[in-house]
Structures are given as C-alpha cells and as structure tokens.
C-alpha positions as CSV (number, residue, x, y, z in Angstrom):
1,M,-17.5,12.6,14.5
2,K,-15.4,10.8,16.5
3,F,-11.9,10.0,14.4
4,T,-9.0,7.9,15.3
5,K,-5.5,9.2,12.9
6,L,-3.0,6.7,13.0
7,Q,0.1,6.0,11.1
8,G,1.8,3.3,10.0
9,T,5.8,4.1,8.8
10,G,4.8,7.4,8.6
11,N,1.9,6.4,6.2
12,D,-1.1,8.5,8.0
13,F,-4.8,7.8,8.0
14,V,-7.6,8.9,9.4
15,L,-10.5,6.1,10.5
16,I,-13.4,6.5,11.5
17,E,-16.6,3.7,12.1
18,E,-19.5,3.7,10.3
19,S,-21.8,6.2,10.3
20,S,-24.8,6.3,9.4
21,T,-25.2,10.3,9.3
22,T,-23.1,9.8,6.4
23,S,-22.7,7.6,3.0
24,D,-20.4,10.2,1.1
25,Y,-17.6,8.4,1.9
26,T,-15.8,9.9,-1.0
27,K,-16.5,13.5,-0.1
28,L,-15.7,13.0,3.2
29,A,-12.1,11.8,2.7
30,R,-11.5,14.6,0.3
31,A,-12.7,17.0,3.5
32,M,-10.3,14.8,6.5
33,S,-7.2,14.5,4.4
34,D,-6.9,17.7,3.5
35,R,-4.0,19.5,5.2
36,H,-4.4,22.8,5.9
37,F,-8.2,22.9,6.2
38,G,-8.9,18.9,7.5
39,I,-6.9,17.0,9.3
40,G,-4.5,15.8,7.2
41,S,-3.7,12.6,6.2
42,D,-2.9,9.7,3.0
43,G,-6.2,8.3,3.5
44,L,-9.1,7.6,5.2
45,L,-10.0,4.6,6.6
46,V,-14.1,3.0,6.9
47,L,-14.5,0.2,9.7
48,L,-17.1,-2.0,9.1
49,P,-18.9,-5.2,10.3
50,S,-18.1,-7.8,8.0
51,A,-20.8,-11.1,7.0
52,V,-17.1,-13.1,6.4
53,A,-14.8,-11.8,8.1
54,D,-14.0,-10.6,11.7
55,F,-14.4,-6.7,10.4
56,R,-14.5,-5.4,7.0
57,M,-12.2,-1.8,5.5
58,R,-13.1,0.3,2.9
59,M,-10.1,3.3,2.4
60,F,-10.3,6.0,0.3
61,N,-7.4,8.2,-0.9
62,P,-7.2,12.1,-0.7
63,D,-8.9,12.6,-3.9
64,G,-11.8,10.7,-2.8
65,S,-11.1,7.5,-5.3
66,E,-11.8,4.3,-2.9
67,G,-8.2,2.1,-3.1
68,E,-8.0,-1.6,-3.6
69,A,-5.2,-2.6,-1.6
70,C,-3.2,-0.3,1.3
71,G,-1.1,-2.7,2.9
72,N,-0.2,0.5,5.9
73,G,-3.3,0.8,6.3
74,L,-4.5,-2.2,6.9
75,R,-2.6,-2.8,9.4
76,C,-3.5,0.7,11.0
77,V,-7.4,-0.9,11.6
78,V,-5.5,-4.1,12.6
79,R,-4.5,-1.5,15.0
80,Y,-7.3,0.1,16.0
81,V,-9.4,-3.1,16.8
82,Y,-6.7,-4.3,19.2
83,D,-6.2,-0.8,21.1
84,K,-10.5,-1.2,20.9
85,G,-10.8,-4.7,22.7
86,L,-12.7,-5.9,19.7
87,F,-11.0,-8.9,19.4
88,S,-12.7,-11.4,20.9
89,G,-11.6,-13.8,23.8
90,G,-8.0,-11.7,23.6
91,A,-7.2,-13.7,20.1
92,E,-4.3,-12.8,18.0
93,K,-5.5,-13.8,14.9
94,V,-7.9,-11.3,12.6
95,T,-9.3,-11.2,9.5
96,I,-10.1,-8.2,7.6
97,E,-12.7,-8.0,4.4
98,T,-11.0,-5.9,1.9
99,M,-12.1,-4.9,-1.9
100,K,-9.7,-7.6,-2.4
101,G,-10.9,-10.4,-0.3
102,I,-10.2,-11.4,3.3
103,R,-7.3,-10.4,4.2
104,K,-5.4,-12.5,7.3
105,A,-3.2,-10.7,10.0
106,R,-1.3,-11.7,12.9
107,L,0.2,-10.0,15.9
108,F,3.2,-9.7,17.8
109,K,3.9,-8.6,21.4
110,T,6.9,-8.3,23.8
111,G,5.2,-8.8,27.1
112,D,1.9,-7.0,26.4
113,K,3.3,-4.8,24.1
114,L,2.0,-4.7,20.6
115,T,5.6,-4.5,19.0
116,K,4.4,-5.4,15.0
117,I,1.4,-6.5,12.9
118,Q,2.0,-9.1,10.1
119,V,-0.6,-8.7,7.8
120,S,-1.3,-11.0,4.4
121,M,-1.4,-9.1,1.5
122,G,-2.2,-11.3,-1.6
123,S,-0.7,-13.2,-3.8
124,P,1.1,-11.3,-7.1
125,E,-0.5,-11.3,-10.6
126,F,2.0,-10.4,-13.4
127,G,-0.6,-10.7,-16.1
128,A,-1.5,-7.3,-18.3
129,E,-5.7,-7.8,-18.0
130,Y,-4.3,-7.1,-13.8
131,L,-2.5,-3.6,-13.6
132,P,-4.5,-3.0,-16.3
133,L,-2.0,-2.7,-19.2
134,V,-1.8,-1.2,-22.3
135,L,1.4,-2.2,-24.5
136,G,2.0,-2.4,-28.4
137,Q,0.5,-4.8,-30.8
138,G,3.0,-6.7,-31.1
139,E,4.1,-7.4,-27.7
140,K,0.3,-8.5,-26.1
141,G,1.6,-12.1,-26.5
142,I,4.2,-11.6,-23.7
143,V,1.5,-10.9,-21.3
144,D,-0.3,-14.0,-20.0
145,I,1.0,-15.0,-17.0
146,K,4.5,-14.4,-17.4
147,P,6.5,-11.6,-15.3
148,I,6.5,-8.7,-17.3
149,M,10.7,-7.0,-17.0
150,D,12.4,-4.8,-17.9
151,Y,9.7,-3.2,-20.6
152,P,11.9,0.4,-21.3
153,V,10.0,3.9,-21.0
154,T,11.1,7.3,-21.8
155,V,10.3,10.0,-19.1
156,G,11.9,13.7,-20.4
157,D,15.7,12.9,-20.0
158,W,15.1,9.2,-18.0
159,K,15.1,6.6,-19.6
160,L,13.1,3.1,-17.3
161,L,13.0,0.0,-17.4
162,L,9.6,-0.6,-16.3
163,N,9.2,-4.4,-14.2
164,F,5.3,-5.0,-13.3
165,V,3.2,-6.2,-11.0
166,S,-0.4,-6.0,-9.0
167,M,-0.8,-6.3,-5.4
168,G,-4.1,-6.1,-5.5
169,N,-4.0,-2.0,-7.3
170,P,-0.7,-1.0,-10.0
171,H,2.3,-1.4,-9.5
172,A,5.7,-0.3,-11.4
173,V,8.9,-0.6,-10.4
174,H,12.5,0.4,-11.7
175,F,15.6,-0.3,-10.2
176,L,18.5,2.5,-9.5
177,N,22.3,2.0,-8.5
178,E,22.3,5.0,-7.2
179,P,20.3,6.3,-3.5
180,V,16.5,6.5,-4.2
181,A,17.1,10.1,-2.0
182,D,18.7,11.6,-5.3
183,F,16.0,10.8,-7.7
184,P,13.6,13.2,-8.8
185,L,10.5,11.1,-7.3
186,S,7.6,14.2,-7.3
187,Q,8.9,15.5,-11.5
188,V,9.2,11.1,-12.7
189,G,6.9,9.8,-10.6
190,P,3.3,12.1,-11.8
191,E,5.0,11.4,-15.9
192,V,5.2,7.8,-15.1
193,Q,1.5,8.1,-14.3
194,E,0.0,9.4,-17.3
195,L,2.6,6.9,-19.5
196,P,-0.4,5.5,-22.4
197,I,0.1,2.0,-21.0
198,F,-1.3,2.5,-18.0
199,P,-5.3,3.2,-18.8
200,N,-5.9,3.6,-14.9
201,S,-2.7,5.0,-13.9
202,V,0.0,3.0,-11.6
203,N,1.7,3.2,-8.4
204,F,5.4,4.0,-9.4
205,G,8.6,2.3,-7.5
206,I,12.3,3.4,-7.3
207,A,14.6,0.8,-5.7
208,R,18.1,0.2,-5.1
209,V,19.2,-3.0,-3.0
210,L,22.4,-3.0,-0.6
211,S,22.0,-6.9,0.1
212,R,20.7,-9.8,-0.2
213,Q,17.7,-9.0,2.7
214,E,17.4,-5.2,2.6
215,I,15.9,-2.2,-0.1
216,E,15.8,0.8,-0.1
217,A,13.0,2.5,-1.7
218,R,10.3,5.0,-2.6
219,V,7.2,5.4,-3.9
220,W,5.0,7.9,-6.3
221,E,1.8,6.6,-4.8
222,R,-1.2,7.0,-7.4
223,K,-4.2,9.2,-6.0
224,A,-1.9,10.1,-3.2
225,G,1.5,11.0,-4.8
226,G,4.5,11.0,-2.4
227,T,4.0,9.2,1.2
228,L,6.5,8.3,3.6
229,A,5.9,4.5,3.1
230,C,3.7,2.2,1.0
231,G,2.6,-1.0,2.1
232,S,1.6,-2.8,-1.2
233,G,4.4,-0.9,-3.0
234,A,7.4,-2.6,-0.3
235,C,5.4,-5.5,-1.2
236,A,5.7,-5.4,-5.0
237,I,9.0,-4.0,-4.7
238,G,9.6,-7.4,-2.7
239,V,8.1,-10.1,-5.2
240,I,9.6,-8.4,-7.9
241,A,13.0,-8.0,-6.4
242,Q,13.0,-11.6,-5.5
243,L,12.1,-12.7,-9.2
244,R,15.3,-11.0,-10.2
245,G,16.8,-13.0,-8.2
246,Y,18.4,-10.0,-6.2
247,V,16.8,-10.8,-2.5
248,D,16.3,-13.7,0.1
249,S,12.1,-14.4,-0.1
250,N,12.4,-12.4,3.7
251,I,13.7,-9.1,3.4
252,E,13.7,-5.6,4.7
253,I,12.3,-2.2,2.8
254,R,14.3,0.8,3.9
255,L,11.0,3.7,3.5
256,P,11.9,7.6,4.3
257,G,9.0,6.7,7.2
258,G,10.4,3.8,8.7
259,K,10.4,-0.2,7.9
260,L,9.0,-2.6,6.7
261,E,9.5,-6.4,6.3
262,V,8.1,-8.5,3.0
263,E,8.2,-12.6,2.8
264,W,6.8,-13.7,0.0
265,D,8.1,-18.1,-0.9
266,G,7.9,-17.4,-4.4
267,L,4.5,-19.0,-5.4
268,G,1.6,-17.6,-2.8
269,E,1.0,-14.7,-0.3
270,V,2.9,-11.8,0.4
271,F,3.0,-11.2,3.8
272,L,4.2,-7.5,5.0
273,S,5.3,-6.7,8.6
274,G,5.5,-3.1,10.6
275,P,4.4,-1.2,12.8
276,A,1.0,0.8,13.3
277,E,0.6,3.1,16.0
278,V,-2.1,5.7,17.0
279,V,-1.6,10.2,17.2
280,F,-4.5,11.3,18.7
281,T,-8.3,11.2,18.3
282,G,-11.0,13.8,18.0
283,E,-14.4,15.1,16.9
284,W,-15.0,16.0,13.5
285,L,-16.7,18.8,13.4
286,G,-16.9,19.4,9.6
287,E,-19.5,18.7,7.4
288,V,-20.3,15.1,7.1
C-alpha cells in the first residue's frame, strides 16, 4: 500500500487513497500512526471519491477513532491532490466532503510555488448540545445559543475558566496571563478531558493574547494528546478571543509547530490558513 506523509505546522498525517484491500481503517490508523512500530503520525487521512464534492476525506486518530473535524489534515489533503495534479483544469479552488459537511479550499501561489492553503471550517456552534456538554441542573437555561464563557472548574491545584465552542468537534479554551510554554498541559489536559461535564471528552486549548492580531496557544487534543498544532483548536481559540473582544477579525495563532491564520466575520464560517508540506512517500508493508 502506497502512502504519503504530510505535515501542516507540525501536525503530521499519513495519507492513503481509497484501498480495495482494506475496510478496517481503524486498525490501520493504529498501526500506521505508531511512532515506534509504524510510520508515526497524529492521524490517518483517507482520500476517497465524492458524489457531492471534488473529493472526500476521512480522518482517523492514532487510537483508531474517527475525527469529525481536522483543519490541518484538510489542508494536507488539498496539498496532496494539488501535487498529484488531480485538480481539473488547473483550478485554484477545491471542495472536500467531510463528516461535518463540504469544506471549501483556496490555494495561494507566488509564481508557480504554492505558499498557503485556506480552508473553510464551518460556522462555530455554542449550544451545549453541539459539544456535547452536561452542566448542572440549575445551569441548563443558559445553554441554548448563547456562548458559555468563564465556566469555572478545578483540576488539581488549577482553577480554570473554560470557554466552550464546537468547530465540528468540541473545544474548551482557557486564557492565561503567563506564557503558554510554562503551563503543565500534559498533566492538566488529560484531567480536563475526563471531567464529567464532557461525556465525549473535549479538545482543551490554552491561549495567551499577545496583541489585537496575535495569540500564542497550545492544545491537548482529544484522542491524540499533545500535538504541535491543531487547526480546529486554533479556530476555536480565535473565535472565543474575538467574542471576548480581545482580538480583531483576522489574527495569527502561534503554536509550537508554527503559525496559523484565523479569520472570522463574527457571523458565518471560520477560515483557517497555513502551510502544508509533503515529508516523504513510501510503501506500507504491514498488515492492511
């Protein structure tokens, strides 16, 4: 089975095209993503044909579960089909069918070099049913469409104020005054995900506002743990920061793996921009 390894701001993936030799992508994702006995990745991308868009994408986490949304993976798929010349007529726009609907992508080039890929990530959703989120009996009246801000939780010695949003997958964001590198994310992140208010776990993001146009952040991803970048997490942080009045509508999110651009008009879809690169190609000789 031929594969391509790609990365978007350090968030790395193994991509394969639809295979007639396997239907067990869950098992394959666990094997391929293993960094000691496999190829090593933050997930498996499967490129498939689509009846409603140019292409279809499925994404499987390292534990084999299927992910609903993945902004960096989406850009990697666009990079792959561009490099393979699969765009019809040299088009610079493409549509990708995902679990959460059709996503649009736009390519930016300097001369003949592809420098940036922008993808639509859908509109943010704030109701508890979208996350999902289970709050106390007396709090159910505030979870219709109004954003839930500064929800207090205690994890160990940490008192956190969580802000909730769904970008097709659930996110909880906590803002810091100190550098995000100093926060014990690998310790606190798993404990936040196990809180009973998150029946399906959550992506936990920490962020520090640097200016009206810039935020530094880290994300402990659901099913994947600590990664160098999280596209949907960057969008969630950008949306919450804008709702709180911290930033403008077009901002840069600094993550350990690099920078992503997030743009939101406060009403419609969120747009995520950043690089995506091929790392290497190969042939998988393990079980399929």
